[in-house]
C-alpha angles and dihedrals in degrees: 000000000000126000104233130205101207111201135188118161101185117110102205132073100251131133096286092055090048090055091045089055091047093051091049090053089055094048089052093048091050092050092241115163101243137168109202108208129195136163122259111276096026110144092215088074088077089066097048116064097192103039125142120226127209125181111226137136122233096208098052122073103265093223089067093056131096090231094061097095092045091052091048090053091049092050093049091051095058135062096215136025112211112194135178104203134056091230089055090051089054093046096048093044087056090048096046113019093178098045125113107243128194116196120198106215112212101177145002097296122147102195125109093353091129091057093067124082091209132023124207116197119207094211142016093258091053091048090051090049090054096047092046086061089057094247119158134209091043123158138184123232108162113216112263141183113284098221138049100259130199100229117217110263099173123105110284111252131188128219114247086238104039113239117217120190136184129182137194153086112309102243133123098261092058090065097220091147087065090054092051090050090048091054089049090052091048091055105034103032103028098030093228114165104154097093142068119212120202124191116196123192146070140237144115095300093060095102090045091053092048091051090047090052091053094045093049092043091232093168096164091062122090119194111206137176120258113296122228089198101059095148090061092047090051093051089051093051130087098191132025116197123206105190096173126148092209134013129169088200129331121232089184089062096057093039090053094044090051089054090054098253125147105244117210109188137170120245091258104139117268099045090056088067093047103044126056102209111242094007108067102356144346131269123200135179113279123244090021111115091175093059090045093050092047092054094046089049090056091056093045092052096046111013095162090065089065099046092101089061091057090050092048091047090062091051093048093055092046091053102039113015107033128110089250094057092045092058091064094045097048092044090055092047090054089049092051089049085053095242 
């Protein structure tokens, strides 16, 4: 089995870092000799007890930096370098021109792909994007939950006042303005009152969303900052809405499904390969607040008719997007890479 240098240079706690942590959990579970490596100040270090730290800057040529020789030594001590960002692929290719590099591709980026020996797509749409470019040595490892979860096995219950949640960074592609419009339609056109919608996140569109809420008189919507206790919020929720206009995957979808929520998502890419419409969740047309509101209204009016979808969602994640299922997939990918 290969010795892997596992690299993620980002300092926040966004989606890429979540996947980095998930892959590290799998390497540990498989007994692969791995050195997880982050930059100083990265918050992900709080979640990894035996992580290595190197000080380097992504925007300065690496050969100019004091850390260069340390990085060279690390590269030489490992059989494979497993990175999660295009910039890391560029940096480590500069450090170790002869090394075997795996790049995990999280979206539809086009930079530095040719510098990797192997490309691992996190979803079917991303894999199709890579193959359409004629790239070889491409593999699929769907994103998955980074911990062994105890999936809810109790009878699915609904709150008396249905609780709707949505999570994400407040930017245009996430489609939260469509969700605000949908809440306005639910209240002002359909007269729905038996629900509370909660939007959690932050970003430059926050003041715009708040103004939109006020203008549309969407009183049953609360716009909150990002929550550090997302699992608790998910367990309190009945419905999780993903109103995005484009998603390469959707970690929120599988996290919500694992918690037993009914996920209502737009047909925006990634969620279409996670959710089977009408079986374990609901898919609606993107950028269509009216369609989104109509589907939410159906659930508000007769929630018990949708309980089976919540039960099936838990099964889907256990079968396809759990840490257990990922072990088999990554083990097979390493075998096919001949490591």
